[in-house]
N, C-alpha and C positions, 0 to 999 in steps of 0.2 A: 488497805481494804478493811470495814469495822469487823470487829469478831462476832460470830454469831450468837444472837440474844437468846437466852431459854428462861421458861417462868416453872416455875417448882411450887406448887401448894404446900402450905404447911400443913400436915397431915400424917396419919399414920404411915400412909402408902408411900413418903419420903423419907420414912424414918432410918431405912440403911443408909441415904444421904448423910443426913444428919452425925450419923453414928459415924461415917468416916471422917466427920470434925473435929470428931467431940475425943480427939488423940493429939498431945503436945507435941509428939515425936509427927505424926502426919503434917499438922498445920507448919512444922520445923522443914518438912521436906516440900511441902508447897511453898514457902519462903525463899526455900534456894531455887527449887525453878523457877519461881517469878522471873529471877536473875539470869540462869541461863539454863540448859539440857543439859541433866548430868546422867551420868552412866551409873550404875548400881554401887559400883566399889568407889564413885567419890560421894554418893550421897554417904558412903557408909564413913568415908574418911572423915568428913564435916560433919556430921553428925554425933561421932564415937561409938556408933553402931552398928552390930557383925553383920556383915553382906546380907545373910539368911533372915535376920529380923528386919532388913530394909525392905527382903522382897517382899515378904510377909503385908509390909505395911503398903508396898507400890502395887501388889493387888488388888487390897481393897477399897486405893480410890481409883484402879480401873475399872474395877465393875460397876462403878458408881457414876464413872464417864468422868471423873476430874482428870486424870490421868492417863496417859497413853505411851504407849513403848516403842522403839523400833529394835531388830540389830545391827548392829556396825561390828567392823573389821579392828580389832587390837591391836596390841601385841604380842599378846599372848594368847589369842583367839577372840572368839565370839564377845561383844559387850551390848547388855543390855543397855541404852540409852534412853530417858524417861523424861516426859515432856507435858507441861498443863495442854488440857485440849484449850483451841484456840476459840473459848464462846466467854459469855458472861451469862450469869445466872440470876434471875430476877425473879427474890421470891413473894410469894403471893398468900399473905395472912387471912386477907376476907376476899377470898373469891366470888362471893354473891355481889357485892358491890358497882355499881354499875358502870362499864366501863373497862373490867378487867377480864371479863369471859369475852374470847375471840367467838365470833359468829361465821366466822369459814378461815379456811384457807385457799389459796387458790398459787394449784405450781403452771408452772408455763413449760411446755416438752417441745424442743425443737422438734419440728418435721421430720428431720435427717437425724432423731435419737433412735431409730427403730434398731432394736438388736438381733431380727430376725425378718427375710421376705424370702418369697418365692413370686417371679412376673414374668409376664412376656410381653413383646414389644406389640403395636407400639409402645415404647417406653423410654422416660426419661428423667433427666435432674435437671437443673440450674442453682447457682448461686443468683446475689442480687445482681453480680456483674457479667456474669457467661454461662452457657453453657458447660456442664460438667463432661467431658468422654467425647464419645460418639453417640447421638441420637439412635434409638432403637436398640440396645446394646446394656441387655442385664446386666450385665460384667459392673458397667457404672455404676449402680448400687454399691460395688465394696466400695466406695470414693471414701477415705481416711476420714475426710475435714467433715464430720456428722452434722457440725454445729453450723456451717457454708449454707445451707440446702436450705433452698428460699423456693422450691416447684417440686412438685413431684407426678408423674403419671406415667401410669401403665395400662394392659388391658384386662389379663386376668391374673388372679394371685391376690396375693395378702401383703400385709406390715403387722409387725408384729412392736408392741411396746413395754416398760417396761414405767410402773407409775409410783415411784419409792412414796411409804408410806411411814419412813422412821421420826418424822413428828406429828401425826396424826394419831389423836385421841380415837382411837377407834371406840370407844363405848358411848360416847357422844355422838355419833354421829348418826345425823339423820337424813340426809341424803351425800350422794356422787354426781355430780353433773360435768359432764365431759364436751366440750365446743371445737368445733374444727368447722375451716373454711371448705366446700366439694364442691366439683360438679364432673359432670362425665366425660370420658374421652372421645372423641373423632377426629380422624387428621386433618389439622387446619380448626373447622370450629363446626358444630350446626346446633343449634339454639334449641331443634326439638329431638333430641335424642337419649331416651329411658335408659337409666343402669340402674340395677340393681346390687343394692352393696349391703353387706351384711357387719356386725359387730357384736365380738364377740367380749368379756370380762373376766380372767379366772376362769377360761373354761367353760362360762355359763353363755348363752346366748343372751342378746340384746334385742334381738329383732332384725327387723331389716326395712331401710326405705327406699323410697325411687328416687332417682336424681333424674332430672330430666331435660336435662341437655347440655350441653358442654358450651359454654358462655363466651362470645368472641364480638358480639356486633357493638361494642364501645370498649373504651381503654378501661384496664381495671384503674382505680382511686390511687392505688399501689404501685400497678406490675408497670415495673421501669422501661423507659422510651425503644430502648433498644432493642426489648421483646416482639418478634413479629414473627410468632409462630400460629396464634388463631387462637389458642385463648386466654383469657384476661382475667376474669373475676369470677369465682362459684357463691354458693349458698350459705348461710351458716348454719349448722345443726348442734341440738346439743341435744345430747343424750340426758335423762335424768333414770336416777336408779334409789326407788327409797324403799320403804316397806309394803309399798302398797303395787309394787313393781315397778318396768321399765315406760319409758316416754320417750322417742324422738321427736321435736317441737310439737310437744304436746299430745301426740298422737301415740295410744296405746302399744308398746309393741311388744311385749315380751313378760311373760309373768315370774320374770328372775329379780329376786328383791335383795334390799342392800344385806340382807344374813345369808343369803342364798351365797354372794360373791365375797363376804367375810368367812364363811364358815370354816376356812382351815387357816390356821396364824401364818402370817408371810409376812415377808419386809418391803412386798414388791404386788400390788397388781397386775398382772399380764391383759394390756390392751389390745383385740386383732379387729384392725376392719379387711375385708375381702369382699371379691369380687364373684369368688369363684362357684360354681353349682346354681348362677344365677340365672334367671329367665331370659331377662332383658341384660347382656353383657356386654355393656357400653364401659367397661371400664370406669376411671377415674383419674380426678388432677386431683393434689391436696397443695391447701396454700400455706405458705412461712405468712412470717409479720411484713417482709416485703412485697409481696406481691398479692394479687386481688383487690378485695375491696373492704376486707379488716384487719386491722395493724394486730395479727395474733398469731399463735404456730397452736398448738392443741394446747388448748385449757384444760385443765381438771381443778373443779372445784369441791372441797367440801365443809359438806354443811354441817352447825353442831345445833343438837339440842340443848336448849340453854338449862331446861331444868335438869337433865344431867348432869350440872356441873357438881365435881367431888369438893 
C-alpha cells in the first residue's frame, strides 16, 4: 500500500511544523525511525541523550504529526515505542499556481458503515453474494462485516453515519454534496408507492423528499443475477449544502447553510437519514456500489472556494 500523501503550504500557519524540523536532534530521531520503530530508551542510547530530553523531542514531533507512539510491554514495565507516521508530505511554495489547489475532495462511505440505527421490518441486508441472516429481523443490522453490505432496506427508522473531516480544509469549503441511490420499500416491489425520507447533518435538518416507488420492473444495471426479491434499482439523490441553504436534486428543502452545520468544531459530521414521522411511510432501500444502477456507496463531495486559498 502506498503511503498517504499530505500537502502543506509554506506559510506562517505551518511554522510549528518547520520548527519541529529545525533541530539536529529531532532530525537524528527521524533518521533512526526511518529504519525501525524504537523505544524512548533505545533512542536515548543511540543518540547519547537522556530519556527525558528524548521524550520532549518526541512530544514536539507528535504534535505536528511526524511521529506517533504506542505503549508496549517491556522487561521492566511499559515501553513507549515511537514510529514515523506513514505518510508523505509535499511542500507547496506557491499554492496559487494553477493545478496545485484542489477544487474538491470526495469521500465514499460504505452503506454498511452506519454507527447507529433503529429499524422495523420489513427489513434486511445483503452482500453482493447473499442475504445476511434472516429477512425481516432487525438484529441482522448488527452484522459485523459492515463493508460487505451492498443493499439495506427497512420500513420505519433511521441510519446514522459519521463523515470524517480529518483532511478537509474547513475555511475553504464552498459546499458539501451527499449523493446516494434510494427507492421506497414494498414487499416484492411497487412502482407507484410514495415514501417520505428526511435527512439531517450534525443535528440540522436538510429537509425531506418523497421517494416515488419501489422499482423492480427491470433488472438493476449492477444488481446480481441471484437477487430475486423484487427491488432492483433506485434513483440517485444529491443533497447540496452551501451558504444559500440546502437543496435535494436542485429543489430547495431547507434553510440550513454550510455555516450552520460547521458552527461547532468537530472531527466528523453526523449524517442521518430517516423515515420516522413521515406522512407517507413507505420505507426505503439504500443501494451500495454492487446493487442498483449506480456504482457508488454514499459519496460525499467537499467543494472548495479557490479564492480563499491560503
